[in-house]
HTML snippet that shows the backbone in 3Dmol.js (N, CA, C, O; Angstrom):
<script src="https://3Dmol.org/build/3Dmol-min.js"></script>
<div id="view" style="width:600px;height:400px;position:relative"></div>
<script>
const pdb = `
ATOM      1  N   UNK A   1     -53.355  24.779   6.786  1.00  0.00           N
ATOM      2  CA  UNK A   1     -52.786  25.412   5.621  1.00  0.00           C
ATOM      3  C   UNK A   1     -53.700  25.166   4.454  1.00  0.00           C
ATOM      4  O   UNK A   1     -54.210  24.064   4.249  1.00  0.00           O
ATOM      5  N   UNK A   2     -53.899  26.238   3.683  1.00  0.00           N
ATOM      6  CA  UNK A   2     -54.788  26.075   2.516  1.00  0.00           C
ATOM      7  C   UNK A   2     -53.895  25.845   1.276  1.00  0.00           C
ATOM      8  O   UNK A   2     -52.714  26.192   1.247  1.00  0.00           O
ATOM      9  N   UNK A   3     -54.529  25.242   0.264  1.00  0.00           N
ATOM     10  CA  UNK A   3     -53.884  24.961  -1.000  1.00  0.00           C
ATOM     11  C   UNK A   3     -54.690  25.735  -2.038  1.00  0.00           C
ATOM     12  O   UNK A   3     -55.911  25.592  -2.106  1.00  0.00           O
ATOM     13  N   UNK A   4     -54.013  26.556  -2.848  1.00  0.00           N
ATOM     14  CA  UNK A   4     -54.696  27.249  -3.884  1.00  0.00           C
ATOM     15  C   UNK A   4     -53.758  27.569  -5.026  1.00  0.00           C
ATOM     16  O   UNK A   4     -52.537  27.540  -4.871  1.00  0.00           O
ATOM     17  N   UNK A   5     -54.350  27.881  -6.201  1.00  0.00           N
ATOM     18  CA  UNK A   5     -53.566  28.308  -7.358  1.00  0.00           C
ATOM     19  C   UNK A   5     -53.221  29.803  -7.244  1.00  0.00           C
ATOM     20  O   UNK A   5     -54.108  30.623  -7.007  1.00  0.00           O
ATOM     21  N   UNK A   6     -51.968  30.151  -7.406  1.00  0.00           N
ATOM     22  CA  UNK A   6     -51.531  31.511  -7.284  1.00  0.00           C
ATOM     23  C   UNK A   6     -50.840  31.871  -8.590  1.00  0.00           C
ATOM     24  O   UNK A   6     -50.072  31.072  -9.126  1.00  0.00           O
ATOM     25  N   UNK A   7     -51.097  33.023  -9.088  1.00  0.00           N
ATOM     26  CA  UNK A   7     -50.362  33.531 -10.272  1.00  0.00           C
ATOM     27  C   UNK A   7     -48.846  33.538 -10.025  1.00  0.00           C
ATOM     28  O   UNK A   7     -48.376  34.058  -9.013  1.00  0.00           O
ATOM     29  N   UNK A   8     -48.106  32.965 -10.943  1.00  0.00           N
ATOM     30  CA  UNK A   8     -46.642  32.936 -10.777  1.00  0.00           C
ATOM     31  C   UNK A   8     -46.075  34.305 -10.641  1.00  0.00           C
ATOM     32  O   UNK A   8     -45.097  34.498  -9.917  1.00  0.00           O
ATOM     33  N   UNK A   9     -46.668  35.293 -11.329  1.00  0.00           N
ATOM     34  CA  UNK A   9     -46.194  36.622 -11.290  1.00  0.00           C
ATOM     35  C   UNK A   9     -46.324  37.299  -9.918  1.00  0.00           C
ATOM     36  O   UNK A   9     -45.683  38.314  -9.643  1.00  0.00           O
ATOM     37  N   UNK A  10     -47.190  36.694  -9.049  1.00  0.00           N
ATOM     38  CA  UNK A  10     -47.387  37.271  -7.701  1.00  0.00           C
ATOM     39  C   UNK A  10     -46.476  36.609  -6.635  1.00  0.00           C
ATOM     40  O   UNK A  10     -46.512  37.002  -5.470  1.00  0.00           O
ATOM     41  N   UNK A  11     -45.684  35.633  -7.023  1.00  0.00           N
ATOM     42  CA  UNK A  11     -44.801  34.940  -6.034  1.00  0.00           C
ATOM     43  C   UNK A  11     -43.382  35.589  -6.140  1.00  0.00           C
ATOM     44  O   UNK A  11     -42.754  35.598  -7.198  1.00  0.00           O
ATOM     45  N   UNK A  12     -42.946  36.100  -5.044  1.00  0.00           N
ATOM     46  CA  UNK A  12     -41.602  36.640  -4.979  1.00  0.00           C
ATOM     47  C   UNK A  12     -40.628  35.514  -4.525  1.00  0.00           C
ATOM     48  O   UNK A  12     -40.929  34.735  -3.620  1.00  0.00           O
ATOM     49  N   UNK A  13     -39.499  35.469  -5.166  1.00  0.00           N
ATOM     50  CA  UNK A  13     -38.435  34.482  -4.828  1.00  0.00           C
ATOM     51  C   UNK A  13     -37.214  35.275  -4.466  1.00  0.00           C
ATOM     52  O   UNK A  13     -36.361  35.545  -5.311  1.00  0.00           O
ATOM     53  N   UNK A  14     -37.124  35.657  -3.178  1.00  0.00           N
ATOM     54  CA  UNK A  14     -36.082  36.597  -2.804  1.00  0.00           C
ATOM     55  C   UNK A  14     -34.688  35.967  -2.655  1.00  0.00           C
ATOM     56  O   UNK A  14     -33.706  36.708  -2.601  1.00  0.00           O
ATOM     57  N   UNK A  15     -34.563  34.670  -2.589  1.00  0.00           N
ATOM     58  CA  UNK A  15     -33.256  34.054  -2.504  1.00  0.00           C
ATOM     59  C   UNK A  15     -32.882  33.329  -3.795  1.00  0.00           C
ATOM     60  O   UNK A  15     -33.672  32.515  -4.274  1.00  0.00           O
ATOM     61  N   UNK A  16     -31.763  33.580  -4.352  1.00  0.00           N
ATOM     62  CA  UNK A  16     -31.307  32.911  -5.582  1.00  0.00           C
ATOM     63  C   UNK A  16     -31.110  31.402  -5.326  1.00  0.00           C
ATOM     64  O   UNK A  16     -30.605  31.008  -4.274  1.00  0.00           O
ATOM     65  N   UNK A  17     -31.507  30.581  -6.280  1.00  0.00           N
ATOM     66  CA  UNK A  17     -31.380  29.108  -6.142  1.00  0.00           C
ATOM     67  C   UNK A  17     -30.718  28.577  -7.385  1.00  0.00           C
ATOM     68  O   UNK A  17     -30.923  29.092  -8.484  1.00  0.00           O
ATOM     69  N   UNK A  18     -29.912  27.528  -7.204  1.00  0.00           N
ATOM     70  CA  UNK A  18     -29.372  26.799  -8.351  1.00  0.00           C
ATOM     71  C   UNK A  18     -30.320  25.637  -8.645  1.00  0.00           C
ATOM     72  O   UNK A  18     -30.798  24.940  -7.750  1.00  0.00           O
ATOM     73  N   UNK A  19     -30.567  25.465  -9.935  1.00  0.00           N
ATOM     74  CA  UNK A  19     -31.427  24.320 -10.306  1.00  0.00           C
ATOM     75  C   UNK A  19     -30.668  23.384 -11.251  1.00  0.00           C
ATOM     76  O   UNK A  19     -29.764  23.792 -11.979  1.00  0.00           O
ATOM     77  N   UNK A  20     -31.063  22.151 -11.207  1.00  0.00           N
ATOM     78  CA  UNK A  20     -30.535  21.116 -12.032  1.00  0.00           C
ATOM     79  C   UNK A  20     -31.322  21.082 -13.333  1.00  0.00           C
ATOM     80  O   UNK A  20     -32.493  20.703 -13.314  1.00  0.00           O
ATOM     81  N   UNK A  21     -30.738  21.460 -14.455  1.00  0.00           N
ATOM     82  CA  UNK A  21     -31.447  21.533 -15.707  1.00  0.00           C
ATOM     83  C   UNK A  21     -32.203  20.200 -16.055  1.00  0.00           C
ATOM     84  O   UNK A  21     -33.332  20.225 -16.546  1.00  0.00           O
ATOM     85  N   UNK A  22     -31.550  19.069 -15.785  1.00  0.00           N
ATOM     86  CA  UNK A  22     -32.151  17.770 -16.102  1.00  0.00           C
ATOM     87  C   UNK A  22     -33.451  17.565 -15.294  1.00  0.00           C
ATOM     88  O   UNK A  22     -34.470  17.095 -15.799  1.00  0.00           O
ATOM     89  N   UNK A  23     -33.344  17.958 -13.978  1.00  0.00           N
ATOM     90  CA  UNK A  23     -34.506  17.799 -13.106  1.00  0.00           C
ATOM     91  C   UNK A  23     -35.677  18.734 -13.571  1.00  0.00           C
ATOM     92  O   UNK A  23     -36.845  18.351 -13.521  1.00  0.00           O
ATOM     93  N   UNK A  24     -35.327  19.935 -14.012  1.00  0.00           N
ATOM     94  CA  UNK A  24     -36.379  20.853 -14.517  1.00  0.00           C
ATOM     95  C   UNK A  24     -37.005  20.262 -15.743  1.00  0.00           C
ATOM     96  O   UNK A  24     -38.229  20.285 -15.872  1.00  0.00           O
ATOM     97  N   UNK A  25     -36.218  19.732 -16.653  1.00  0.00           N
ATOM     98  CA  UNK A  25     -36.787  19.139 -17.867  1.00  0.00           C
ATOM     99  C   UNK A  25     -37.685  17.945 -17.519  1.00  0.00           C
ATOM    100  O   UNK A  25     -38.752  17.806 -18.116  1.00  0.00           O
ATOM    101  N   UNK A  26     -37.304  17.111 -16.609  1.00  0.00           N
ATOM    102  CA  UNK A  26     -38.145  15.969 -16.213  1.00  0.00           C
ATOM    103  C   UNK A  26     -39.427  16.472 -15.643  1.00  0.00           C
ATOM    104  O   UNK A  26     -40.485  15.935 -15.973  1.00  0.00           O
ATOM    105  N   UNK A  27     -39.395  17.473 -14.804  1.00  0.00           N
ATOM    106  CA  UNK A  27     -40.574  18.006 -14.224  1.00  0.00           C
ATOM    107  C   UNK A  27     -41.487  18.650 -15.257  1.00  0.00           C
ATOM    108  O   UNK A  27     -42.711  18.569 -15.153  1.00  0.00           O
ATOM    109  N   UNK A  28     -40.877  19.297 -16.269  1.00  0.00           N
ATOM    110  CA  UNK A  28     -41.671  19.917 -17.334  1.00  0.00           C
ATOM    111  C   UNK A  28     -42.472  18.860 -18.063  1.00  0.00           C
ATOM    112  O   UNK A  28     -43.644  19.071 -18.375  1.00  0.00           O
ATOM    113  N   UNK A  29     -41.848  17.719 -18.340  1.00  0.00           N
ATOM    114  CA  UNK A  29     -42.592  16.653 -19.014  1.00  0.00           C
ATOM    115  C   UNK A  29     -43.706  16.069 -18.137  1.00  0.00           C
ATOM    116  O   UNK A  29     -44.801  15.791 -18.627  1.00  0.00           O
ATOM    117  N   UNK A  30     -43.431  15.887 -16.865  1.00  0.00           N
ATOM    118  CA  UNK A  30     -44.408  15.350 -15.939  1.00  0.00           C
ATOM    119  C   UNK A  30     -45.596  16.365 -15.784  1.00  0.00           C
ATOM    120  O   UNK A  30     -46.763  15.979 -15.859  1.00  0.00           O
ATOM    121  N   UNK A  31     -45.275  17.603 -15.577  1.00  0.00           N
ATOM    122  CA  UNK A  31     -46.288  18.567 -15.349  1.00  0.00           C
ATOM    123  C   UNK A  31     -47.167  18.766 -16.603  1.00  0.00           C
ATOM    124  O   UNK A  31     -48.380  18.954 -16.513  1.00  0.00           O
ATOM    125  N   UNK A  32     -46.513  18.719 -17.755  1.00  0.00           N
ATOM    126  CA  UNK A  32     -47.280  18.889 -19.016  1.00  0.00           C
ATOM    127  C   UNK A  32     -48.237  17.737 -19.250  1.00  0.00           C
ATOM    128  O   UNK A  32     -49.302  17.947 -19.832  1.00  0.00           O
ATOM    129  N   UNK A  33     -47.907  16.541 -18.827  1.00  0.00           N
ATOM    130  CA  UNK A  33     -48.795  15.415 -19.069  1.00  0.00           C
ATOM    131  C   UNK A  33     -49.705  15.069 -17.908  1.00  0.00           C
ATOM    132  O   UNK A  33     -50.834  14.624 -18.119  1.00  0.00           O
ATOM    133  N   UNK A  34     -49.235  15.264 -16.683  1.00  0.00           N
ATOM    134  CA  UNK A  34     -49.966  14.806 -15.493  1.00  0.00           C
ATOM    135  C   UNK A  34     -50.414  15.949 -14.533  1.00  0.00           C
ATOM    136  O   UNK A  34     -51.254  15.746 -13.656  1.00  0.00           O
ATOM    137  N   UNK A  35     -49.828  17.147 -14.730  1.00  0.00           N
ATOM    138  CA  UNK A  35     -50.036  18.221 -13.780  1.00  0.00           C
ATOM    139  C   UNK A  35     -49.104  18.135 -12.630  1.00  0.00           C
ATOM    140  O   UNK A  35     -48.325  17.187 -12.524  1.00  0.00           O
ATOM    141  N   UNK A  36     -49.162  19.102 -11.762  1.00  0.00           N
ATOM    142  CA  UNK A  36     -48.272  19.178 -10.589  1.00  0.00           C
ATOM    143  C   UNK A  36     -48.876  18.294  -9.482  1.00  0.00           C
ATOM    144  O   UNK A  36     -50.033  18.454  -9.096  1.00  0.00           O
ATOM    145  N   UNK A  37     -48.046  17.353  -8.985  1.00  0.00           N
ATOM    146  CA  UNK A  37     -48.498  16.466  -7.920  1.00  0.00           C
ATOM    147  C   UNK A  37     -48.348  17.080  -6.528  1.00  0.00           C
ATOM    148  O   UNK A  37     -49.209  16.920  -5.662  1.00  0.00           O
ATOM    149  N   UNK A  38     -47.253  17.774  -6.342  1.00  0.00           N
ATOM    150  CA  UNK A  38     -46.876  18.306  -5.021  1.00  0.00           C
ATOM    151  C   UNK A  38     -46.837  19.839  -5.085  1.00  0.00           C
ATOM    152  O   UNK A  38     -45.989  20.402  -5.777  1.00  0.00           O
ATOM    153  N   UNK A  39     -47.758  20.533  -4.361  1.00  0.00           N
ATOM    154  CA  UNK A  39     -47.779  21.989  -4.419  1.00  0.00           C
ATOM    155  C   UNK A  39     -46.456  22.514  -3.790  1.00  0.00           C
ATOM    156  O   UNK A  39     -45.824  21.850  -2.969  1.00  0.00           O
ATOM    157  N   UNK A  40     -46.082  23.723  -4.214  1.00  0.00           N
ATOM    158  CA  UNK A  40     -44.900  24.386  -3.583  1.00  0.00           C
ATOM    159  C   UNK A  40     -45.473  25.111  -2.337  1.00  0.00           C
ATOM    160  O   UNK A  40     -46.665  25.402  -2.239  1.00  0.00           O
ATOM    161  N   UNK A  41     -44.558  25.376  -1.412  1.00  0.00           N
ATOM    162  CA  UNK A  41     -44.897  26.108  -0.154  1.00  0.00           C
ATOM    163  C   UNK A  41     -44.544  27.582  -0.294  1.00  0.00           C
ATOM    164  O   UNK A  41     -43.443  27.953  -0.700  1.00  0.00           O
ATOM    165  N   UNK A  42     -45.529  28.405   0.061  1.00  0.00           N
ATOM    166  CA  UNK A  42     -45.321  29.848   0.059  1.00  0.00           C
ATOM    167  C   UNK A  42     -45.753  30.449   1.365  1.00  0.00           C
ATOM    168  O   UNK A  42     -46.660  29.936   2.019  1.00  0.00           O
ATOM    169  N   UNK A  43     -45.115  31.528   1.753  1.00  0.00           N
ATOM    170  CA  UNK A  43     -45.583  32.335   2.899  1.00  0.00           C
ATOM    171  C   UNK A  43     -46.390  33.486   2.369  1.00  0.00           C
ATOM    172  O   UNK A  43     -46.010  34.122   1.386  1.00  0.00           O
ATOM    173  N   UNK A  44     -47.502  33.758   3.013  1.00  0.00           N
ATOM    174  CA  UNK A  44     -48.309  34.937   2.707  1.00  0.00           C
ATOM    175  C   UNK A  44     -48.045  35.913   3.857  1.00  0.00           C
ATOM    176  O   UNK A  44     -48.416  35.643   4.999  1.00  0.00           O
ATOM    177  N   UNK A  45     -47.397  37.061   3.551  1.00  0.00           N
ATOM    178  CA  UNK A  45     -47.134  38.074   4.523  1.00  0.00           C
ATOM    179  C   UNK A  45     -47.747  39.360   4.027  1.00  0.00           C
ATOM    180  O   UNK A  45     -47.366  39.896   2.987  1.00  0.00           O
ATOM    181  N   UNK A  46     -48.698  39.839   4.785  1.00  0.00           N
ATOM    182  CA  UNK A  46     -49.348  41.135   4.458  1.00  0.00           C
ATOM    183  C   UNK A  46     -49.825  41.172   3.030  1.00  0.00           C
ATOM    184  O   UNK A  46     -49.670  42.190   2.355  1.00  0.00           O
ATOM    185  N   UNK A  47     -50.414  40.063   2.544  1.00  0.00           N
ATOM    186  CA  UNK A  47     -50.962  40.013   1.199  1.00  0.00           C
ATOM    187  C   UNK A  47     -50.007  39.742   0.072  1.00  0.00           C
ATOM    188  O   UNK A  47     -50.404  39.715  -1.092  1.00  0.00           O
ATOM    189  N   UNK A  48     -48.721  39.538   0.411  1.00  0.00           N
ATOM    190  CA  UNK A  48     -47.675  39.185  -0.603  1.00  0.00           C
ATOM    191  C   UNK A  48     -47.269  37.748  -0.399  1.00  0.00           C
ATOM    192  O   UNK A  48     -47.282  37.246   0.726  1.00  0.00           O
ATOM    193  N   UNK A  49     -46.895  37.059  -1.512  1.00  0.00           N
ATOM    194  CA  UNK A  49     -46.520  35.700  -1.451  1.00  0.00           C
ATOM    195  C   UNK A  49     -45.009  35.573  -1.664  1.00  0.00           C
ATOM    196  O   UNK A  49     -44.436  36.208  -2.549  1.00  0.00           O
ATOM    197  N   UNK A  50     -44.387  34.746  -0.842  1.00  0.00           N
ATOM    198  CA  UNK A  50     -42.915  34.542  -0.906  1.00  0.00           C
ATOM    199  C   UNK A  50     -42.648  33.025  -0.985  1.00  0.00           C
ATOM    200  O   UNK A  50     -43.194  32.259  -0.190  1.00  0.00           O
ATOM    201  N   UNK A  51     -41.806  32.596  -1.946  1.00  0.00           N
ATOM    202  CA  UNK A  51     -41.481  31.253  -2.104  1.00  0.00           C
ATOM    203  C   UNK A  51     -40.018  31.025  -1.821  1.00  0.00           C
ATOM    204  O   UNK A  51     -39.154  31.737  -2.334  1.00  0.00           O
ATOM    205  N   UNK A  52     -39.744  30.027  -1.002  1.00  0.00           N
ATOM    206  CA  UNK A  52     -38.348  29.685  -0.637  1.00  0.00           C
ATOM    207  C   UNK A  52     -38.012  28.275  -0.979  1.00  0.00           C
ATOM    208  O   UNK A  52     -36.846  27.898  -0.862  1.00  0.00           O
ATOM    209  N   UNK A  53     -38.982  27.438  -1.408  1.00  0.00           N
ATOM    210  CA  UNK A  53     -38.720  26.074  -1.751  1.00  0.00           C
ATOM    211  C   UNK A  53     -39.428  25.799  -3.059  1.00  0.00           C
ATOM    212  O   UNK A  53     -40.132  26.663  -3.582  1.00  0.00           O
ATOM    213  N   UNK A  54     -39.246  24.588  -3.597  1.00  0.00           N
ATOM    214  CA  UNK A  54     -39.942  24.242  -4.843  1.00  0.00           C
ATOM    215  C   UNK A  54     -39.366  24.890  -6.068  1.00  0.00           C
ATOM    216  O   UNK A  54     -40.081  25.117  -7.044  1.00  0.00           O
ATOM    217  N   UNK A  55     -38.070  25.198  -6.041  1.00  0.00           N
ATOM    218  CA  UNK A  55     -37.465  25.975  -7.087  1.00  0.00           C
ATOM    219  C   UNK A  55     -37.510  25.244  -8.437  1.00  0.00           C
ATOM    220  O   UNK A  55     -37.681  25.882  -9.476  1.00  0.00           O
ATOM    221  N   UNK A  56     -37.362  23.946  -8.430  1.00  0.00           N
ATOM    222  CA  UNK A  56     -37.407  23.144  -9.697  1.00  0.00           C
ATOM    223  C   UNK A  56     -38.861  23.204 -10.264  1.00  0.00           C
ATOM    224  O   UNK A  56     -39.070  23.451 -11.452  1.00  0.00           O
ATOM    225  N   UNK A  57     -39.806  22.977  -9.405  1.00  0.00           N
ATOM    226  CA  UNK A  57     -41.224  23.017  -9.836  1.00  0.00           C
ATOM    227  C   UNK A  57     -41.633  24.382 -10.329  1.00  0.00           C
ATOM    228  O   UNK A  57     -42.353  24.520 -11.318  1.00  0.00           O
ATOM    229  N   UNK A  58     -41.149  25.411  -9.604  1.00  0.00           N
ATOM    230  CA  UNK A  58     -41.452  26.808 -10.019  1.00  0.00           C
ATOM    231  C   UNK A  58     -40.866  27.096 -11.382  1.00  0.00           C
ATOM    232  O   UNK A  58     -41.542  27.653 -12.247  1.00  0.00           O
ATOM    233  N   UNK A  59     -39.635  26.727 -11.580  1.00  0.00           N
ATOM    234  CA  UNK A  59     -38.937  27.015 -12.879  1.00  0.00           C
ATOM    235  C   UNK A  59     -39.626  26.220 -13.982  1.00  0.00           C
ATOM    236  O   UNK A  59     -39.818  26.719 -15.091  1.00  0.00           O
ATOM    237  N   UNK A  60     -39.991  24.997 -13.675  1.00  0.00           N
ATOM    238  CA  UNK A  60     -40.700  24.208 -14.748  1.00  0.00           C
ATOM    239  C   UNK A  60     -41.957  24.865 -15.170  1.00  0.00           C
ATOM    240  O   UNK A  60     -42.258  24.907 -16.363  1.00  0.00           O
ATOM    241  N   UNK A  61     -42.739  25.403 -14.209  1.00  0.00           N
ATOM    242  CA  UNK A  61     -43.955  26.126 -14.578  1.00  0.00           C
ATOM    243  C   UNK A  61     -43.644  27.336 -15.370  1.00  0.00           C
ATOM    244  O   UNK A  61     -44.348  27.645 -16.331  1.00  0.00           O
ATOM    245  N   UNK A  62     -42.586  28.055 -14.996  1.00  0.00           N
ATOM    246  CA  UNK A  62     -42.249  29.249 -15.820  1.00  0.00           C
ATOM    247  C   UNK A  62     -41.896  28.897 -17.265  1.00  0.00           C
ATOM    248  O   UNK A  62     -42.349  29.545 -18.209  1.00  0.00           O
ATOM    249  N   UNK A  63     -41.085  27.866 -17.411  1.00  0.00           N
ATOM    250  CA  UNK A  63     -40.668  27.449 -18.730  1.00  0.00           C
ATOM    251  C   UNK A  63     -41.832  26.919 -19.587  1.00  0.00           C
ATOM    252  O   UNK A  63     -41.810  26.978 -20.817  1.00  0.00           O
ATOM    253  N   UNK A  64     -42.823  26.411 -18.897  1.00  0.00           N
ATOM    254  CA  UNK A  64     -44.040  25.906 -19.614  1.00  0.00           C
ATOM    255  C   UNK A  64     -45.024  27.044 -19.873  1.00  0.00           C
ATOM    256  O   UNK A  64     -46.080  26.848 -20.475  1.00  0.00           O
ATOM    257  N   UNK A  65     -44.662  28.222 -19.411  1.00  0.00           N
ATOM    258  CA  UNK A  65     -45.503  29.418 -19.571  1.00  0.00           C
ATOM    259  C   UNK A  65     -46.840  29.239 -18.887  1.00  0.00           C
ATOM    260  O   UNK A  65     -47.863  29.718 -19.375  1.00  0.00           O
ATOM    261  N   UNK A  66     -46.836  28.557 -17.766  1.00  0.00           N
ATOM    262  CA  UNK A  66     -48.048  28.455 -16.908  1.00  0.00           C
ATOM    263  C   UNK A  66     -48.239  29.767 -16.199  1.00  0.00           C
ATOM    264  O   UNK A  66     -47.282  30.413 -15.773  1.00  0.00           O
ATOM    265  N   UNK A  67     -49.512  30.156 -16.077  1.00  0.00           N
ATOM    266  CA  UNK A  67     -49.789  31.401 -15.430  1.00  0.00           C
ATOM    267  C   UNK A  67     -49.938  31.228 -13.934  1.00  0.00           C
ATOM    268  O   UNK A  67     -49.735  32.198 -13.204  1.00  0.00           O
ATOM    269  N   UNK A  68     -50.285  30.041 -13.428  1.00  0.00           N
ATOM    270  CA  UNK A  68     -50.462  29.839 -12.007  1.00  0.00           C
ATOM    271  C   UNK A  68     -49.745  28.568 -11.610  1.00  0.00           C
ATOM    272  O   UNK A  68     -49.361  27.756 -12.452  1.00  0.00           O
ATOM    273  N   UNK A  69     -49.571  28.412 -10.297  1.00  0.00           N
ATOM    274  CA  UNK A  69     -48.975  27.206  -9.726  1.00  0.00           C
ATOM    275  C   UNK A  69     -49.683  26.893  -8.406  1.00  0.00           C
ATOM    276  O   UNK A  69     -50.012  27.790  -7.630  1.00  0.00           O
ATOM    277  N   UNK A  70     -49.904  25.615  -8.176  1.00  0.00           N
ATOM    278  CA  UNK A  70     -50.567  25.164  -6.991  1.00  0.00           C
ATOM    279  C   UNK A  70     -49.626  25.345  -5.818  1.00  0.00           C
ATOM    280  O   UNK A  70     -48.475  24.913  -5.864  1.00  0.00           O
ATOM    281  N   UNK A  71     -50.127  26.000  -4.741  1.00  0.00           N
ATOM    282  CA  UNK A  71     -49.286  26.345  -3.545  1.00  0.00           C
ATOM    283  C   UNK A  71     -49.983  25.977  -2.284  1.00  0.00           C
ATOM    284  O   UNK A  71     -51.203  26.099  -2.168  1.00  0.00           O
ATOM    285  N   UNK A  72     -49.173  25.503  -1.289  1.00  0.00           N
ATOM    286  CA  UNK A  72     -49.609  25.425   0.068  1.00  0.00           C
ATOM    287  C   UNK A  72     -49.281  26.736   0.721  1.00  0.00           C
ATOM    288  O   UNK A  72     -48.106  27.092   0.812  1.00  0.00           O
ATOM    289  N   UNK A  73     -50.255  27.461   1.176  1.00  0.00           N
ATOM    290  CA  UNK A  73     -50.086  28.800   1.692  1.00  0.00           C
ATOM    291  C   UNK A  73     -50.107  28.813   3.237  1.00  0.00           C
ATOM    292  O   UNK A  73     -51.043  28.386   3.914  1.00  0.00           O
ATOM    293  N   UNK A  74     -48.953  29.358   3.720  1.00  0.00           N
ATOM    294  CA  UNK A  74     -48.894  29.502   5.238  1.00  0.00           C
ATOM    295  C   UNK A  74     -48.876  31.035   5.496  1.00  0.00           C
ATOM    296  O   UNK A  74     -48.014  31.766   5.007  1.00  0.00           O
ATOM    297  N   UNK A  75     -49.851  31.462   6.271  1.00  0.00           N
ATOM    298  CA  UNK A  75     -49.938  32.860   6.689  1.00  0.00           C
ATOM    299  C   UNK A  75     -48.951  33.106   7.781  1.00  0.00           C
ATOM    300  O   UNK A  75     -48.864  32.343   8.742  1.00  0.00           O
ATOM    301  N   UNK A  76     -48.168  34.220   7.632  1.00  0.00           N
ATOM    302  CA  UNK A  76     -47.151  34.490   8.628  1.00  0.00           C
ATOM    303  C   UNK A  76     -46.944  35.980   8.823  1.00  0.00           C
ATOM    304  O   UNK A  76     -47.182  36.756   7.897  1.00  0.00           O
ATOM    305  N   UNK A  77     -46.518  36.390   9.970  1.00  0.00           N
ATOM    306  CA  UNK A  77     -46.187  37.818  10.197  1.00  0.00           C
ATOM    307  C   UNK A  77     -44.818  38.147   9.562  1.00  0.00           C
ATOM    308  O   UNK A  77     -44.039  37.265   9.201  1.00  0.00           O
ATOM    309  N   UNK A  78     -44.580  39.429   9.450  1.00  0.00           N
ATOM    310  CA  UNK A  78     -43.279  39.885   8.838  1.00  0.00           C
ATOM    311  C   UNK A  78     -42.092  39.343   9.573  1.00  0.00           C
ATOM    312  O   UNK A  78     -41.053  39.130   8.949  1.00  0.00           O
ATOM    313  N   UNK A  79     -42.175  39.108  10.843  1.00  0.00           N
ATOM    314  CA  UNK A  79     -41.028  38.576  11.576  1.00  0.00           C
ATOM    315  C   UNK A  79     -40.556  37.182  11.122  1.00  0.00           C
ATOM    316  O   UNK A  79     -39.369  36.864  11.186  1.00  0.00           O
ATOM    317  N   UNK A  80     -41.523  36.354  10.657  1.00  0.00           N
ATOM    318  CA  UNK A  80     -41.175  35.053  10.113  1.00  0.00           C
ATOM    319  C   UNK A  80     -40.480  35.230   8.747  1.00  0.00           C
ATOM    320  O   UNK A  80     -39.512  34.523   8.466  1.00  0.00           O
ATOM    321  N   UNK A  81     -40.934  36.118   7.932  1.00  0.00           N
ATOM    322  CA  UNK A  81     -40.299  36.425   6.642  1.00  0.00           C
ATOM    323  C   UNK A  81     -38.843  36.859   6.897  1.00  0.00           C
ATOM    324  O   UNK A  81     -37.914  36.403   6.229  1.00  0.00           O
ATOM    325  N   UNK A  82     -38.683  37.733   7.862  1.00  0.00           N
ATOM    326  CA  UNK A  82     -37.323  38.242   8.127  1.00  0.00           C
ATOM    327  C   UNK A  82     -36.387  37.123   8.556  1.00  0.00           C
ATOM    328  O   UNK A  82     -35.197  37.189   8.246  1.00  0.00           O
ATOM    329  N   UNK A  83     -36.851  36.133   9.232  1.00  0.00           N
ATOM    330  CA  UNK A  83     -36.027  35.005   9.656  1.00  0.00           C
ATOM    331  C   UNK A  83     -35.588  34.181   8.437  1.00  0.00           C
ATOM    332  O   UNK A  83     -34.462  33.689   8.379  1.00  0.00           O
ATOM    333  N   UNK A  84     -36.495  34.042   7.472  1.00  0.00           N
ATOM    334  CA  UNK A  84     -36.183  33.367   6.238  1.00  0.00           C
ATOM    335  C   UNK A  84     -35.109  34.090   5.427  1.00  0.00           C
ATOM    336  O   UNK A  84     -34.316  33.481   4.709  1.00  0.00           O
ATOM    337  N   UNK A  85     -35.117  35.407   5.573  1.00  0.00           N
ATOM    338  CA  UNK A  85     -34.129  36.222   4.746  1.00  0.00           C
ATOM    339  C   UNK A  85     -32.849  36.508   5.438  1.00  0.00           C
ATOM    340  O   UNK A  85     -31.943  37.103   4.854  1.00  0.00           O
ATOM    341  N   UNK A  86     -32.743  36.088   6.714  1.00  0.00           N
ATOM    342  CA  UNK A  86     -31.514  36.337   7.558  1.00  0.00           C
ATOM    343  C   UNK A  86     -30.397  35.398   7.126  1.00  0.00           C
ATOM    344  O   UNK A  86     -29.304  35.439   7.690  1.00  0.00           O
TER     345      UNK A  86
END
`;
const viewer = $3Dmol.createViewer("view");
viewer.addModel(pdb, "pdb");
viewer.setStyle({}, {cartoon: {color: "spectrum"}});
viewer.zoomTo();
viewer.render();
</script>
């Protein structure tokens, strides 16, 4: 698996998630001072990125107006994406 910075605008988040506002705030403080320690996981399917985990880290980056986020990228066929959406 490769780790790379991906523009937040290119990551699709197809499943709605509930986030804990306190956890997001804590992550915002940590990311602002220390950077992101643990990349989020994304699937790359046919050149598109899909995120299903790391919702608090993703939201913290959005609120901090970060343009990119560090991701662990797993390349997968469309059949794997469909299983995540089922």
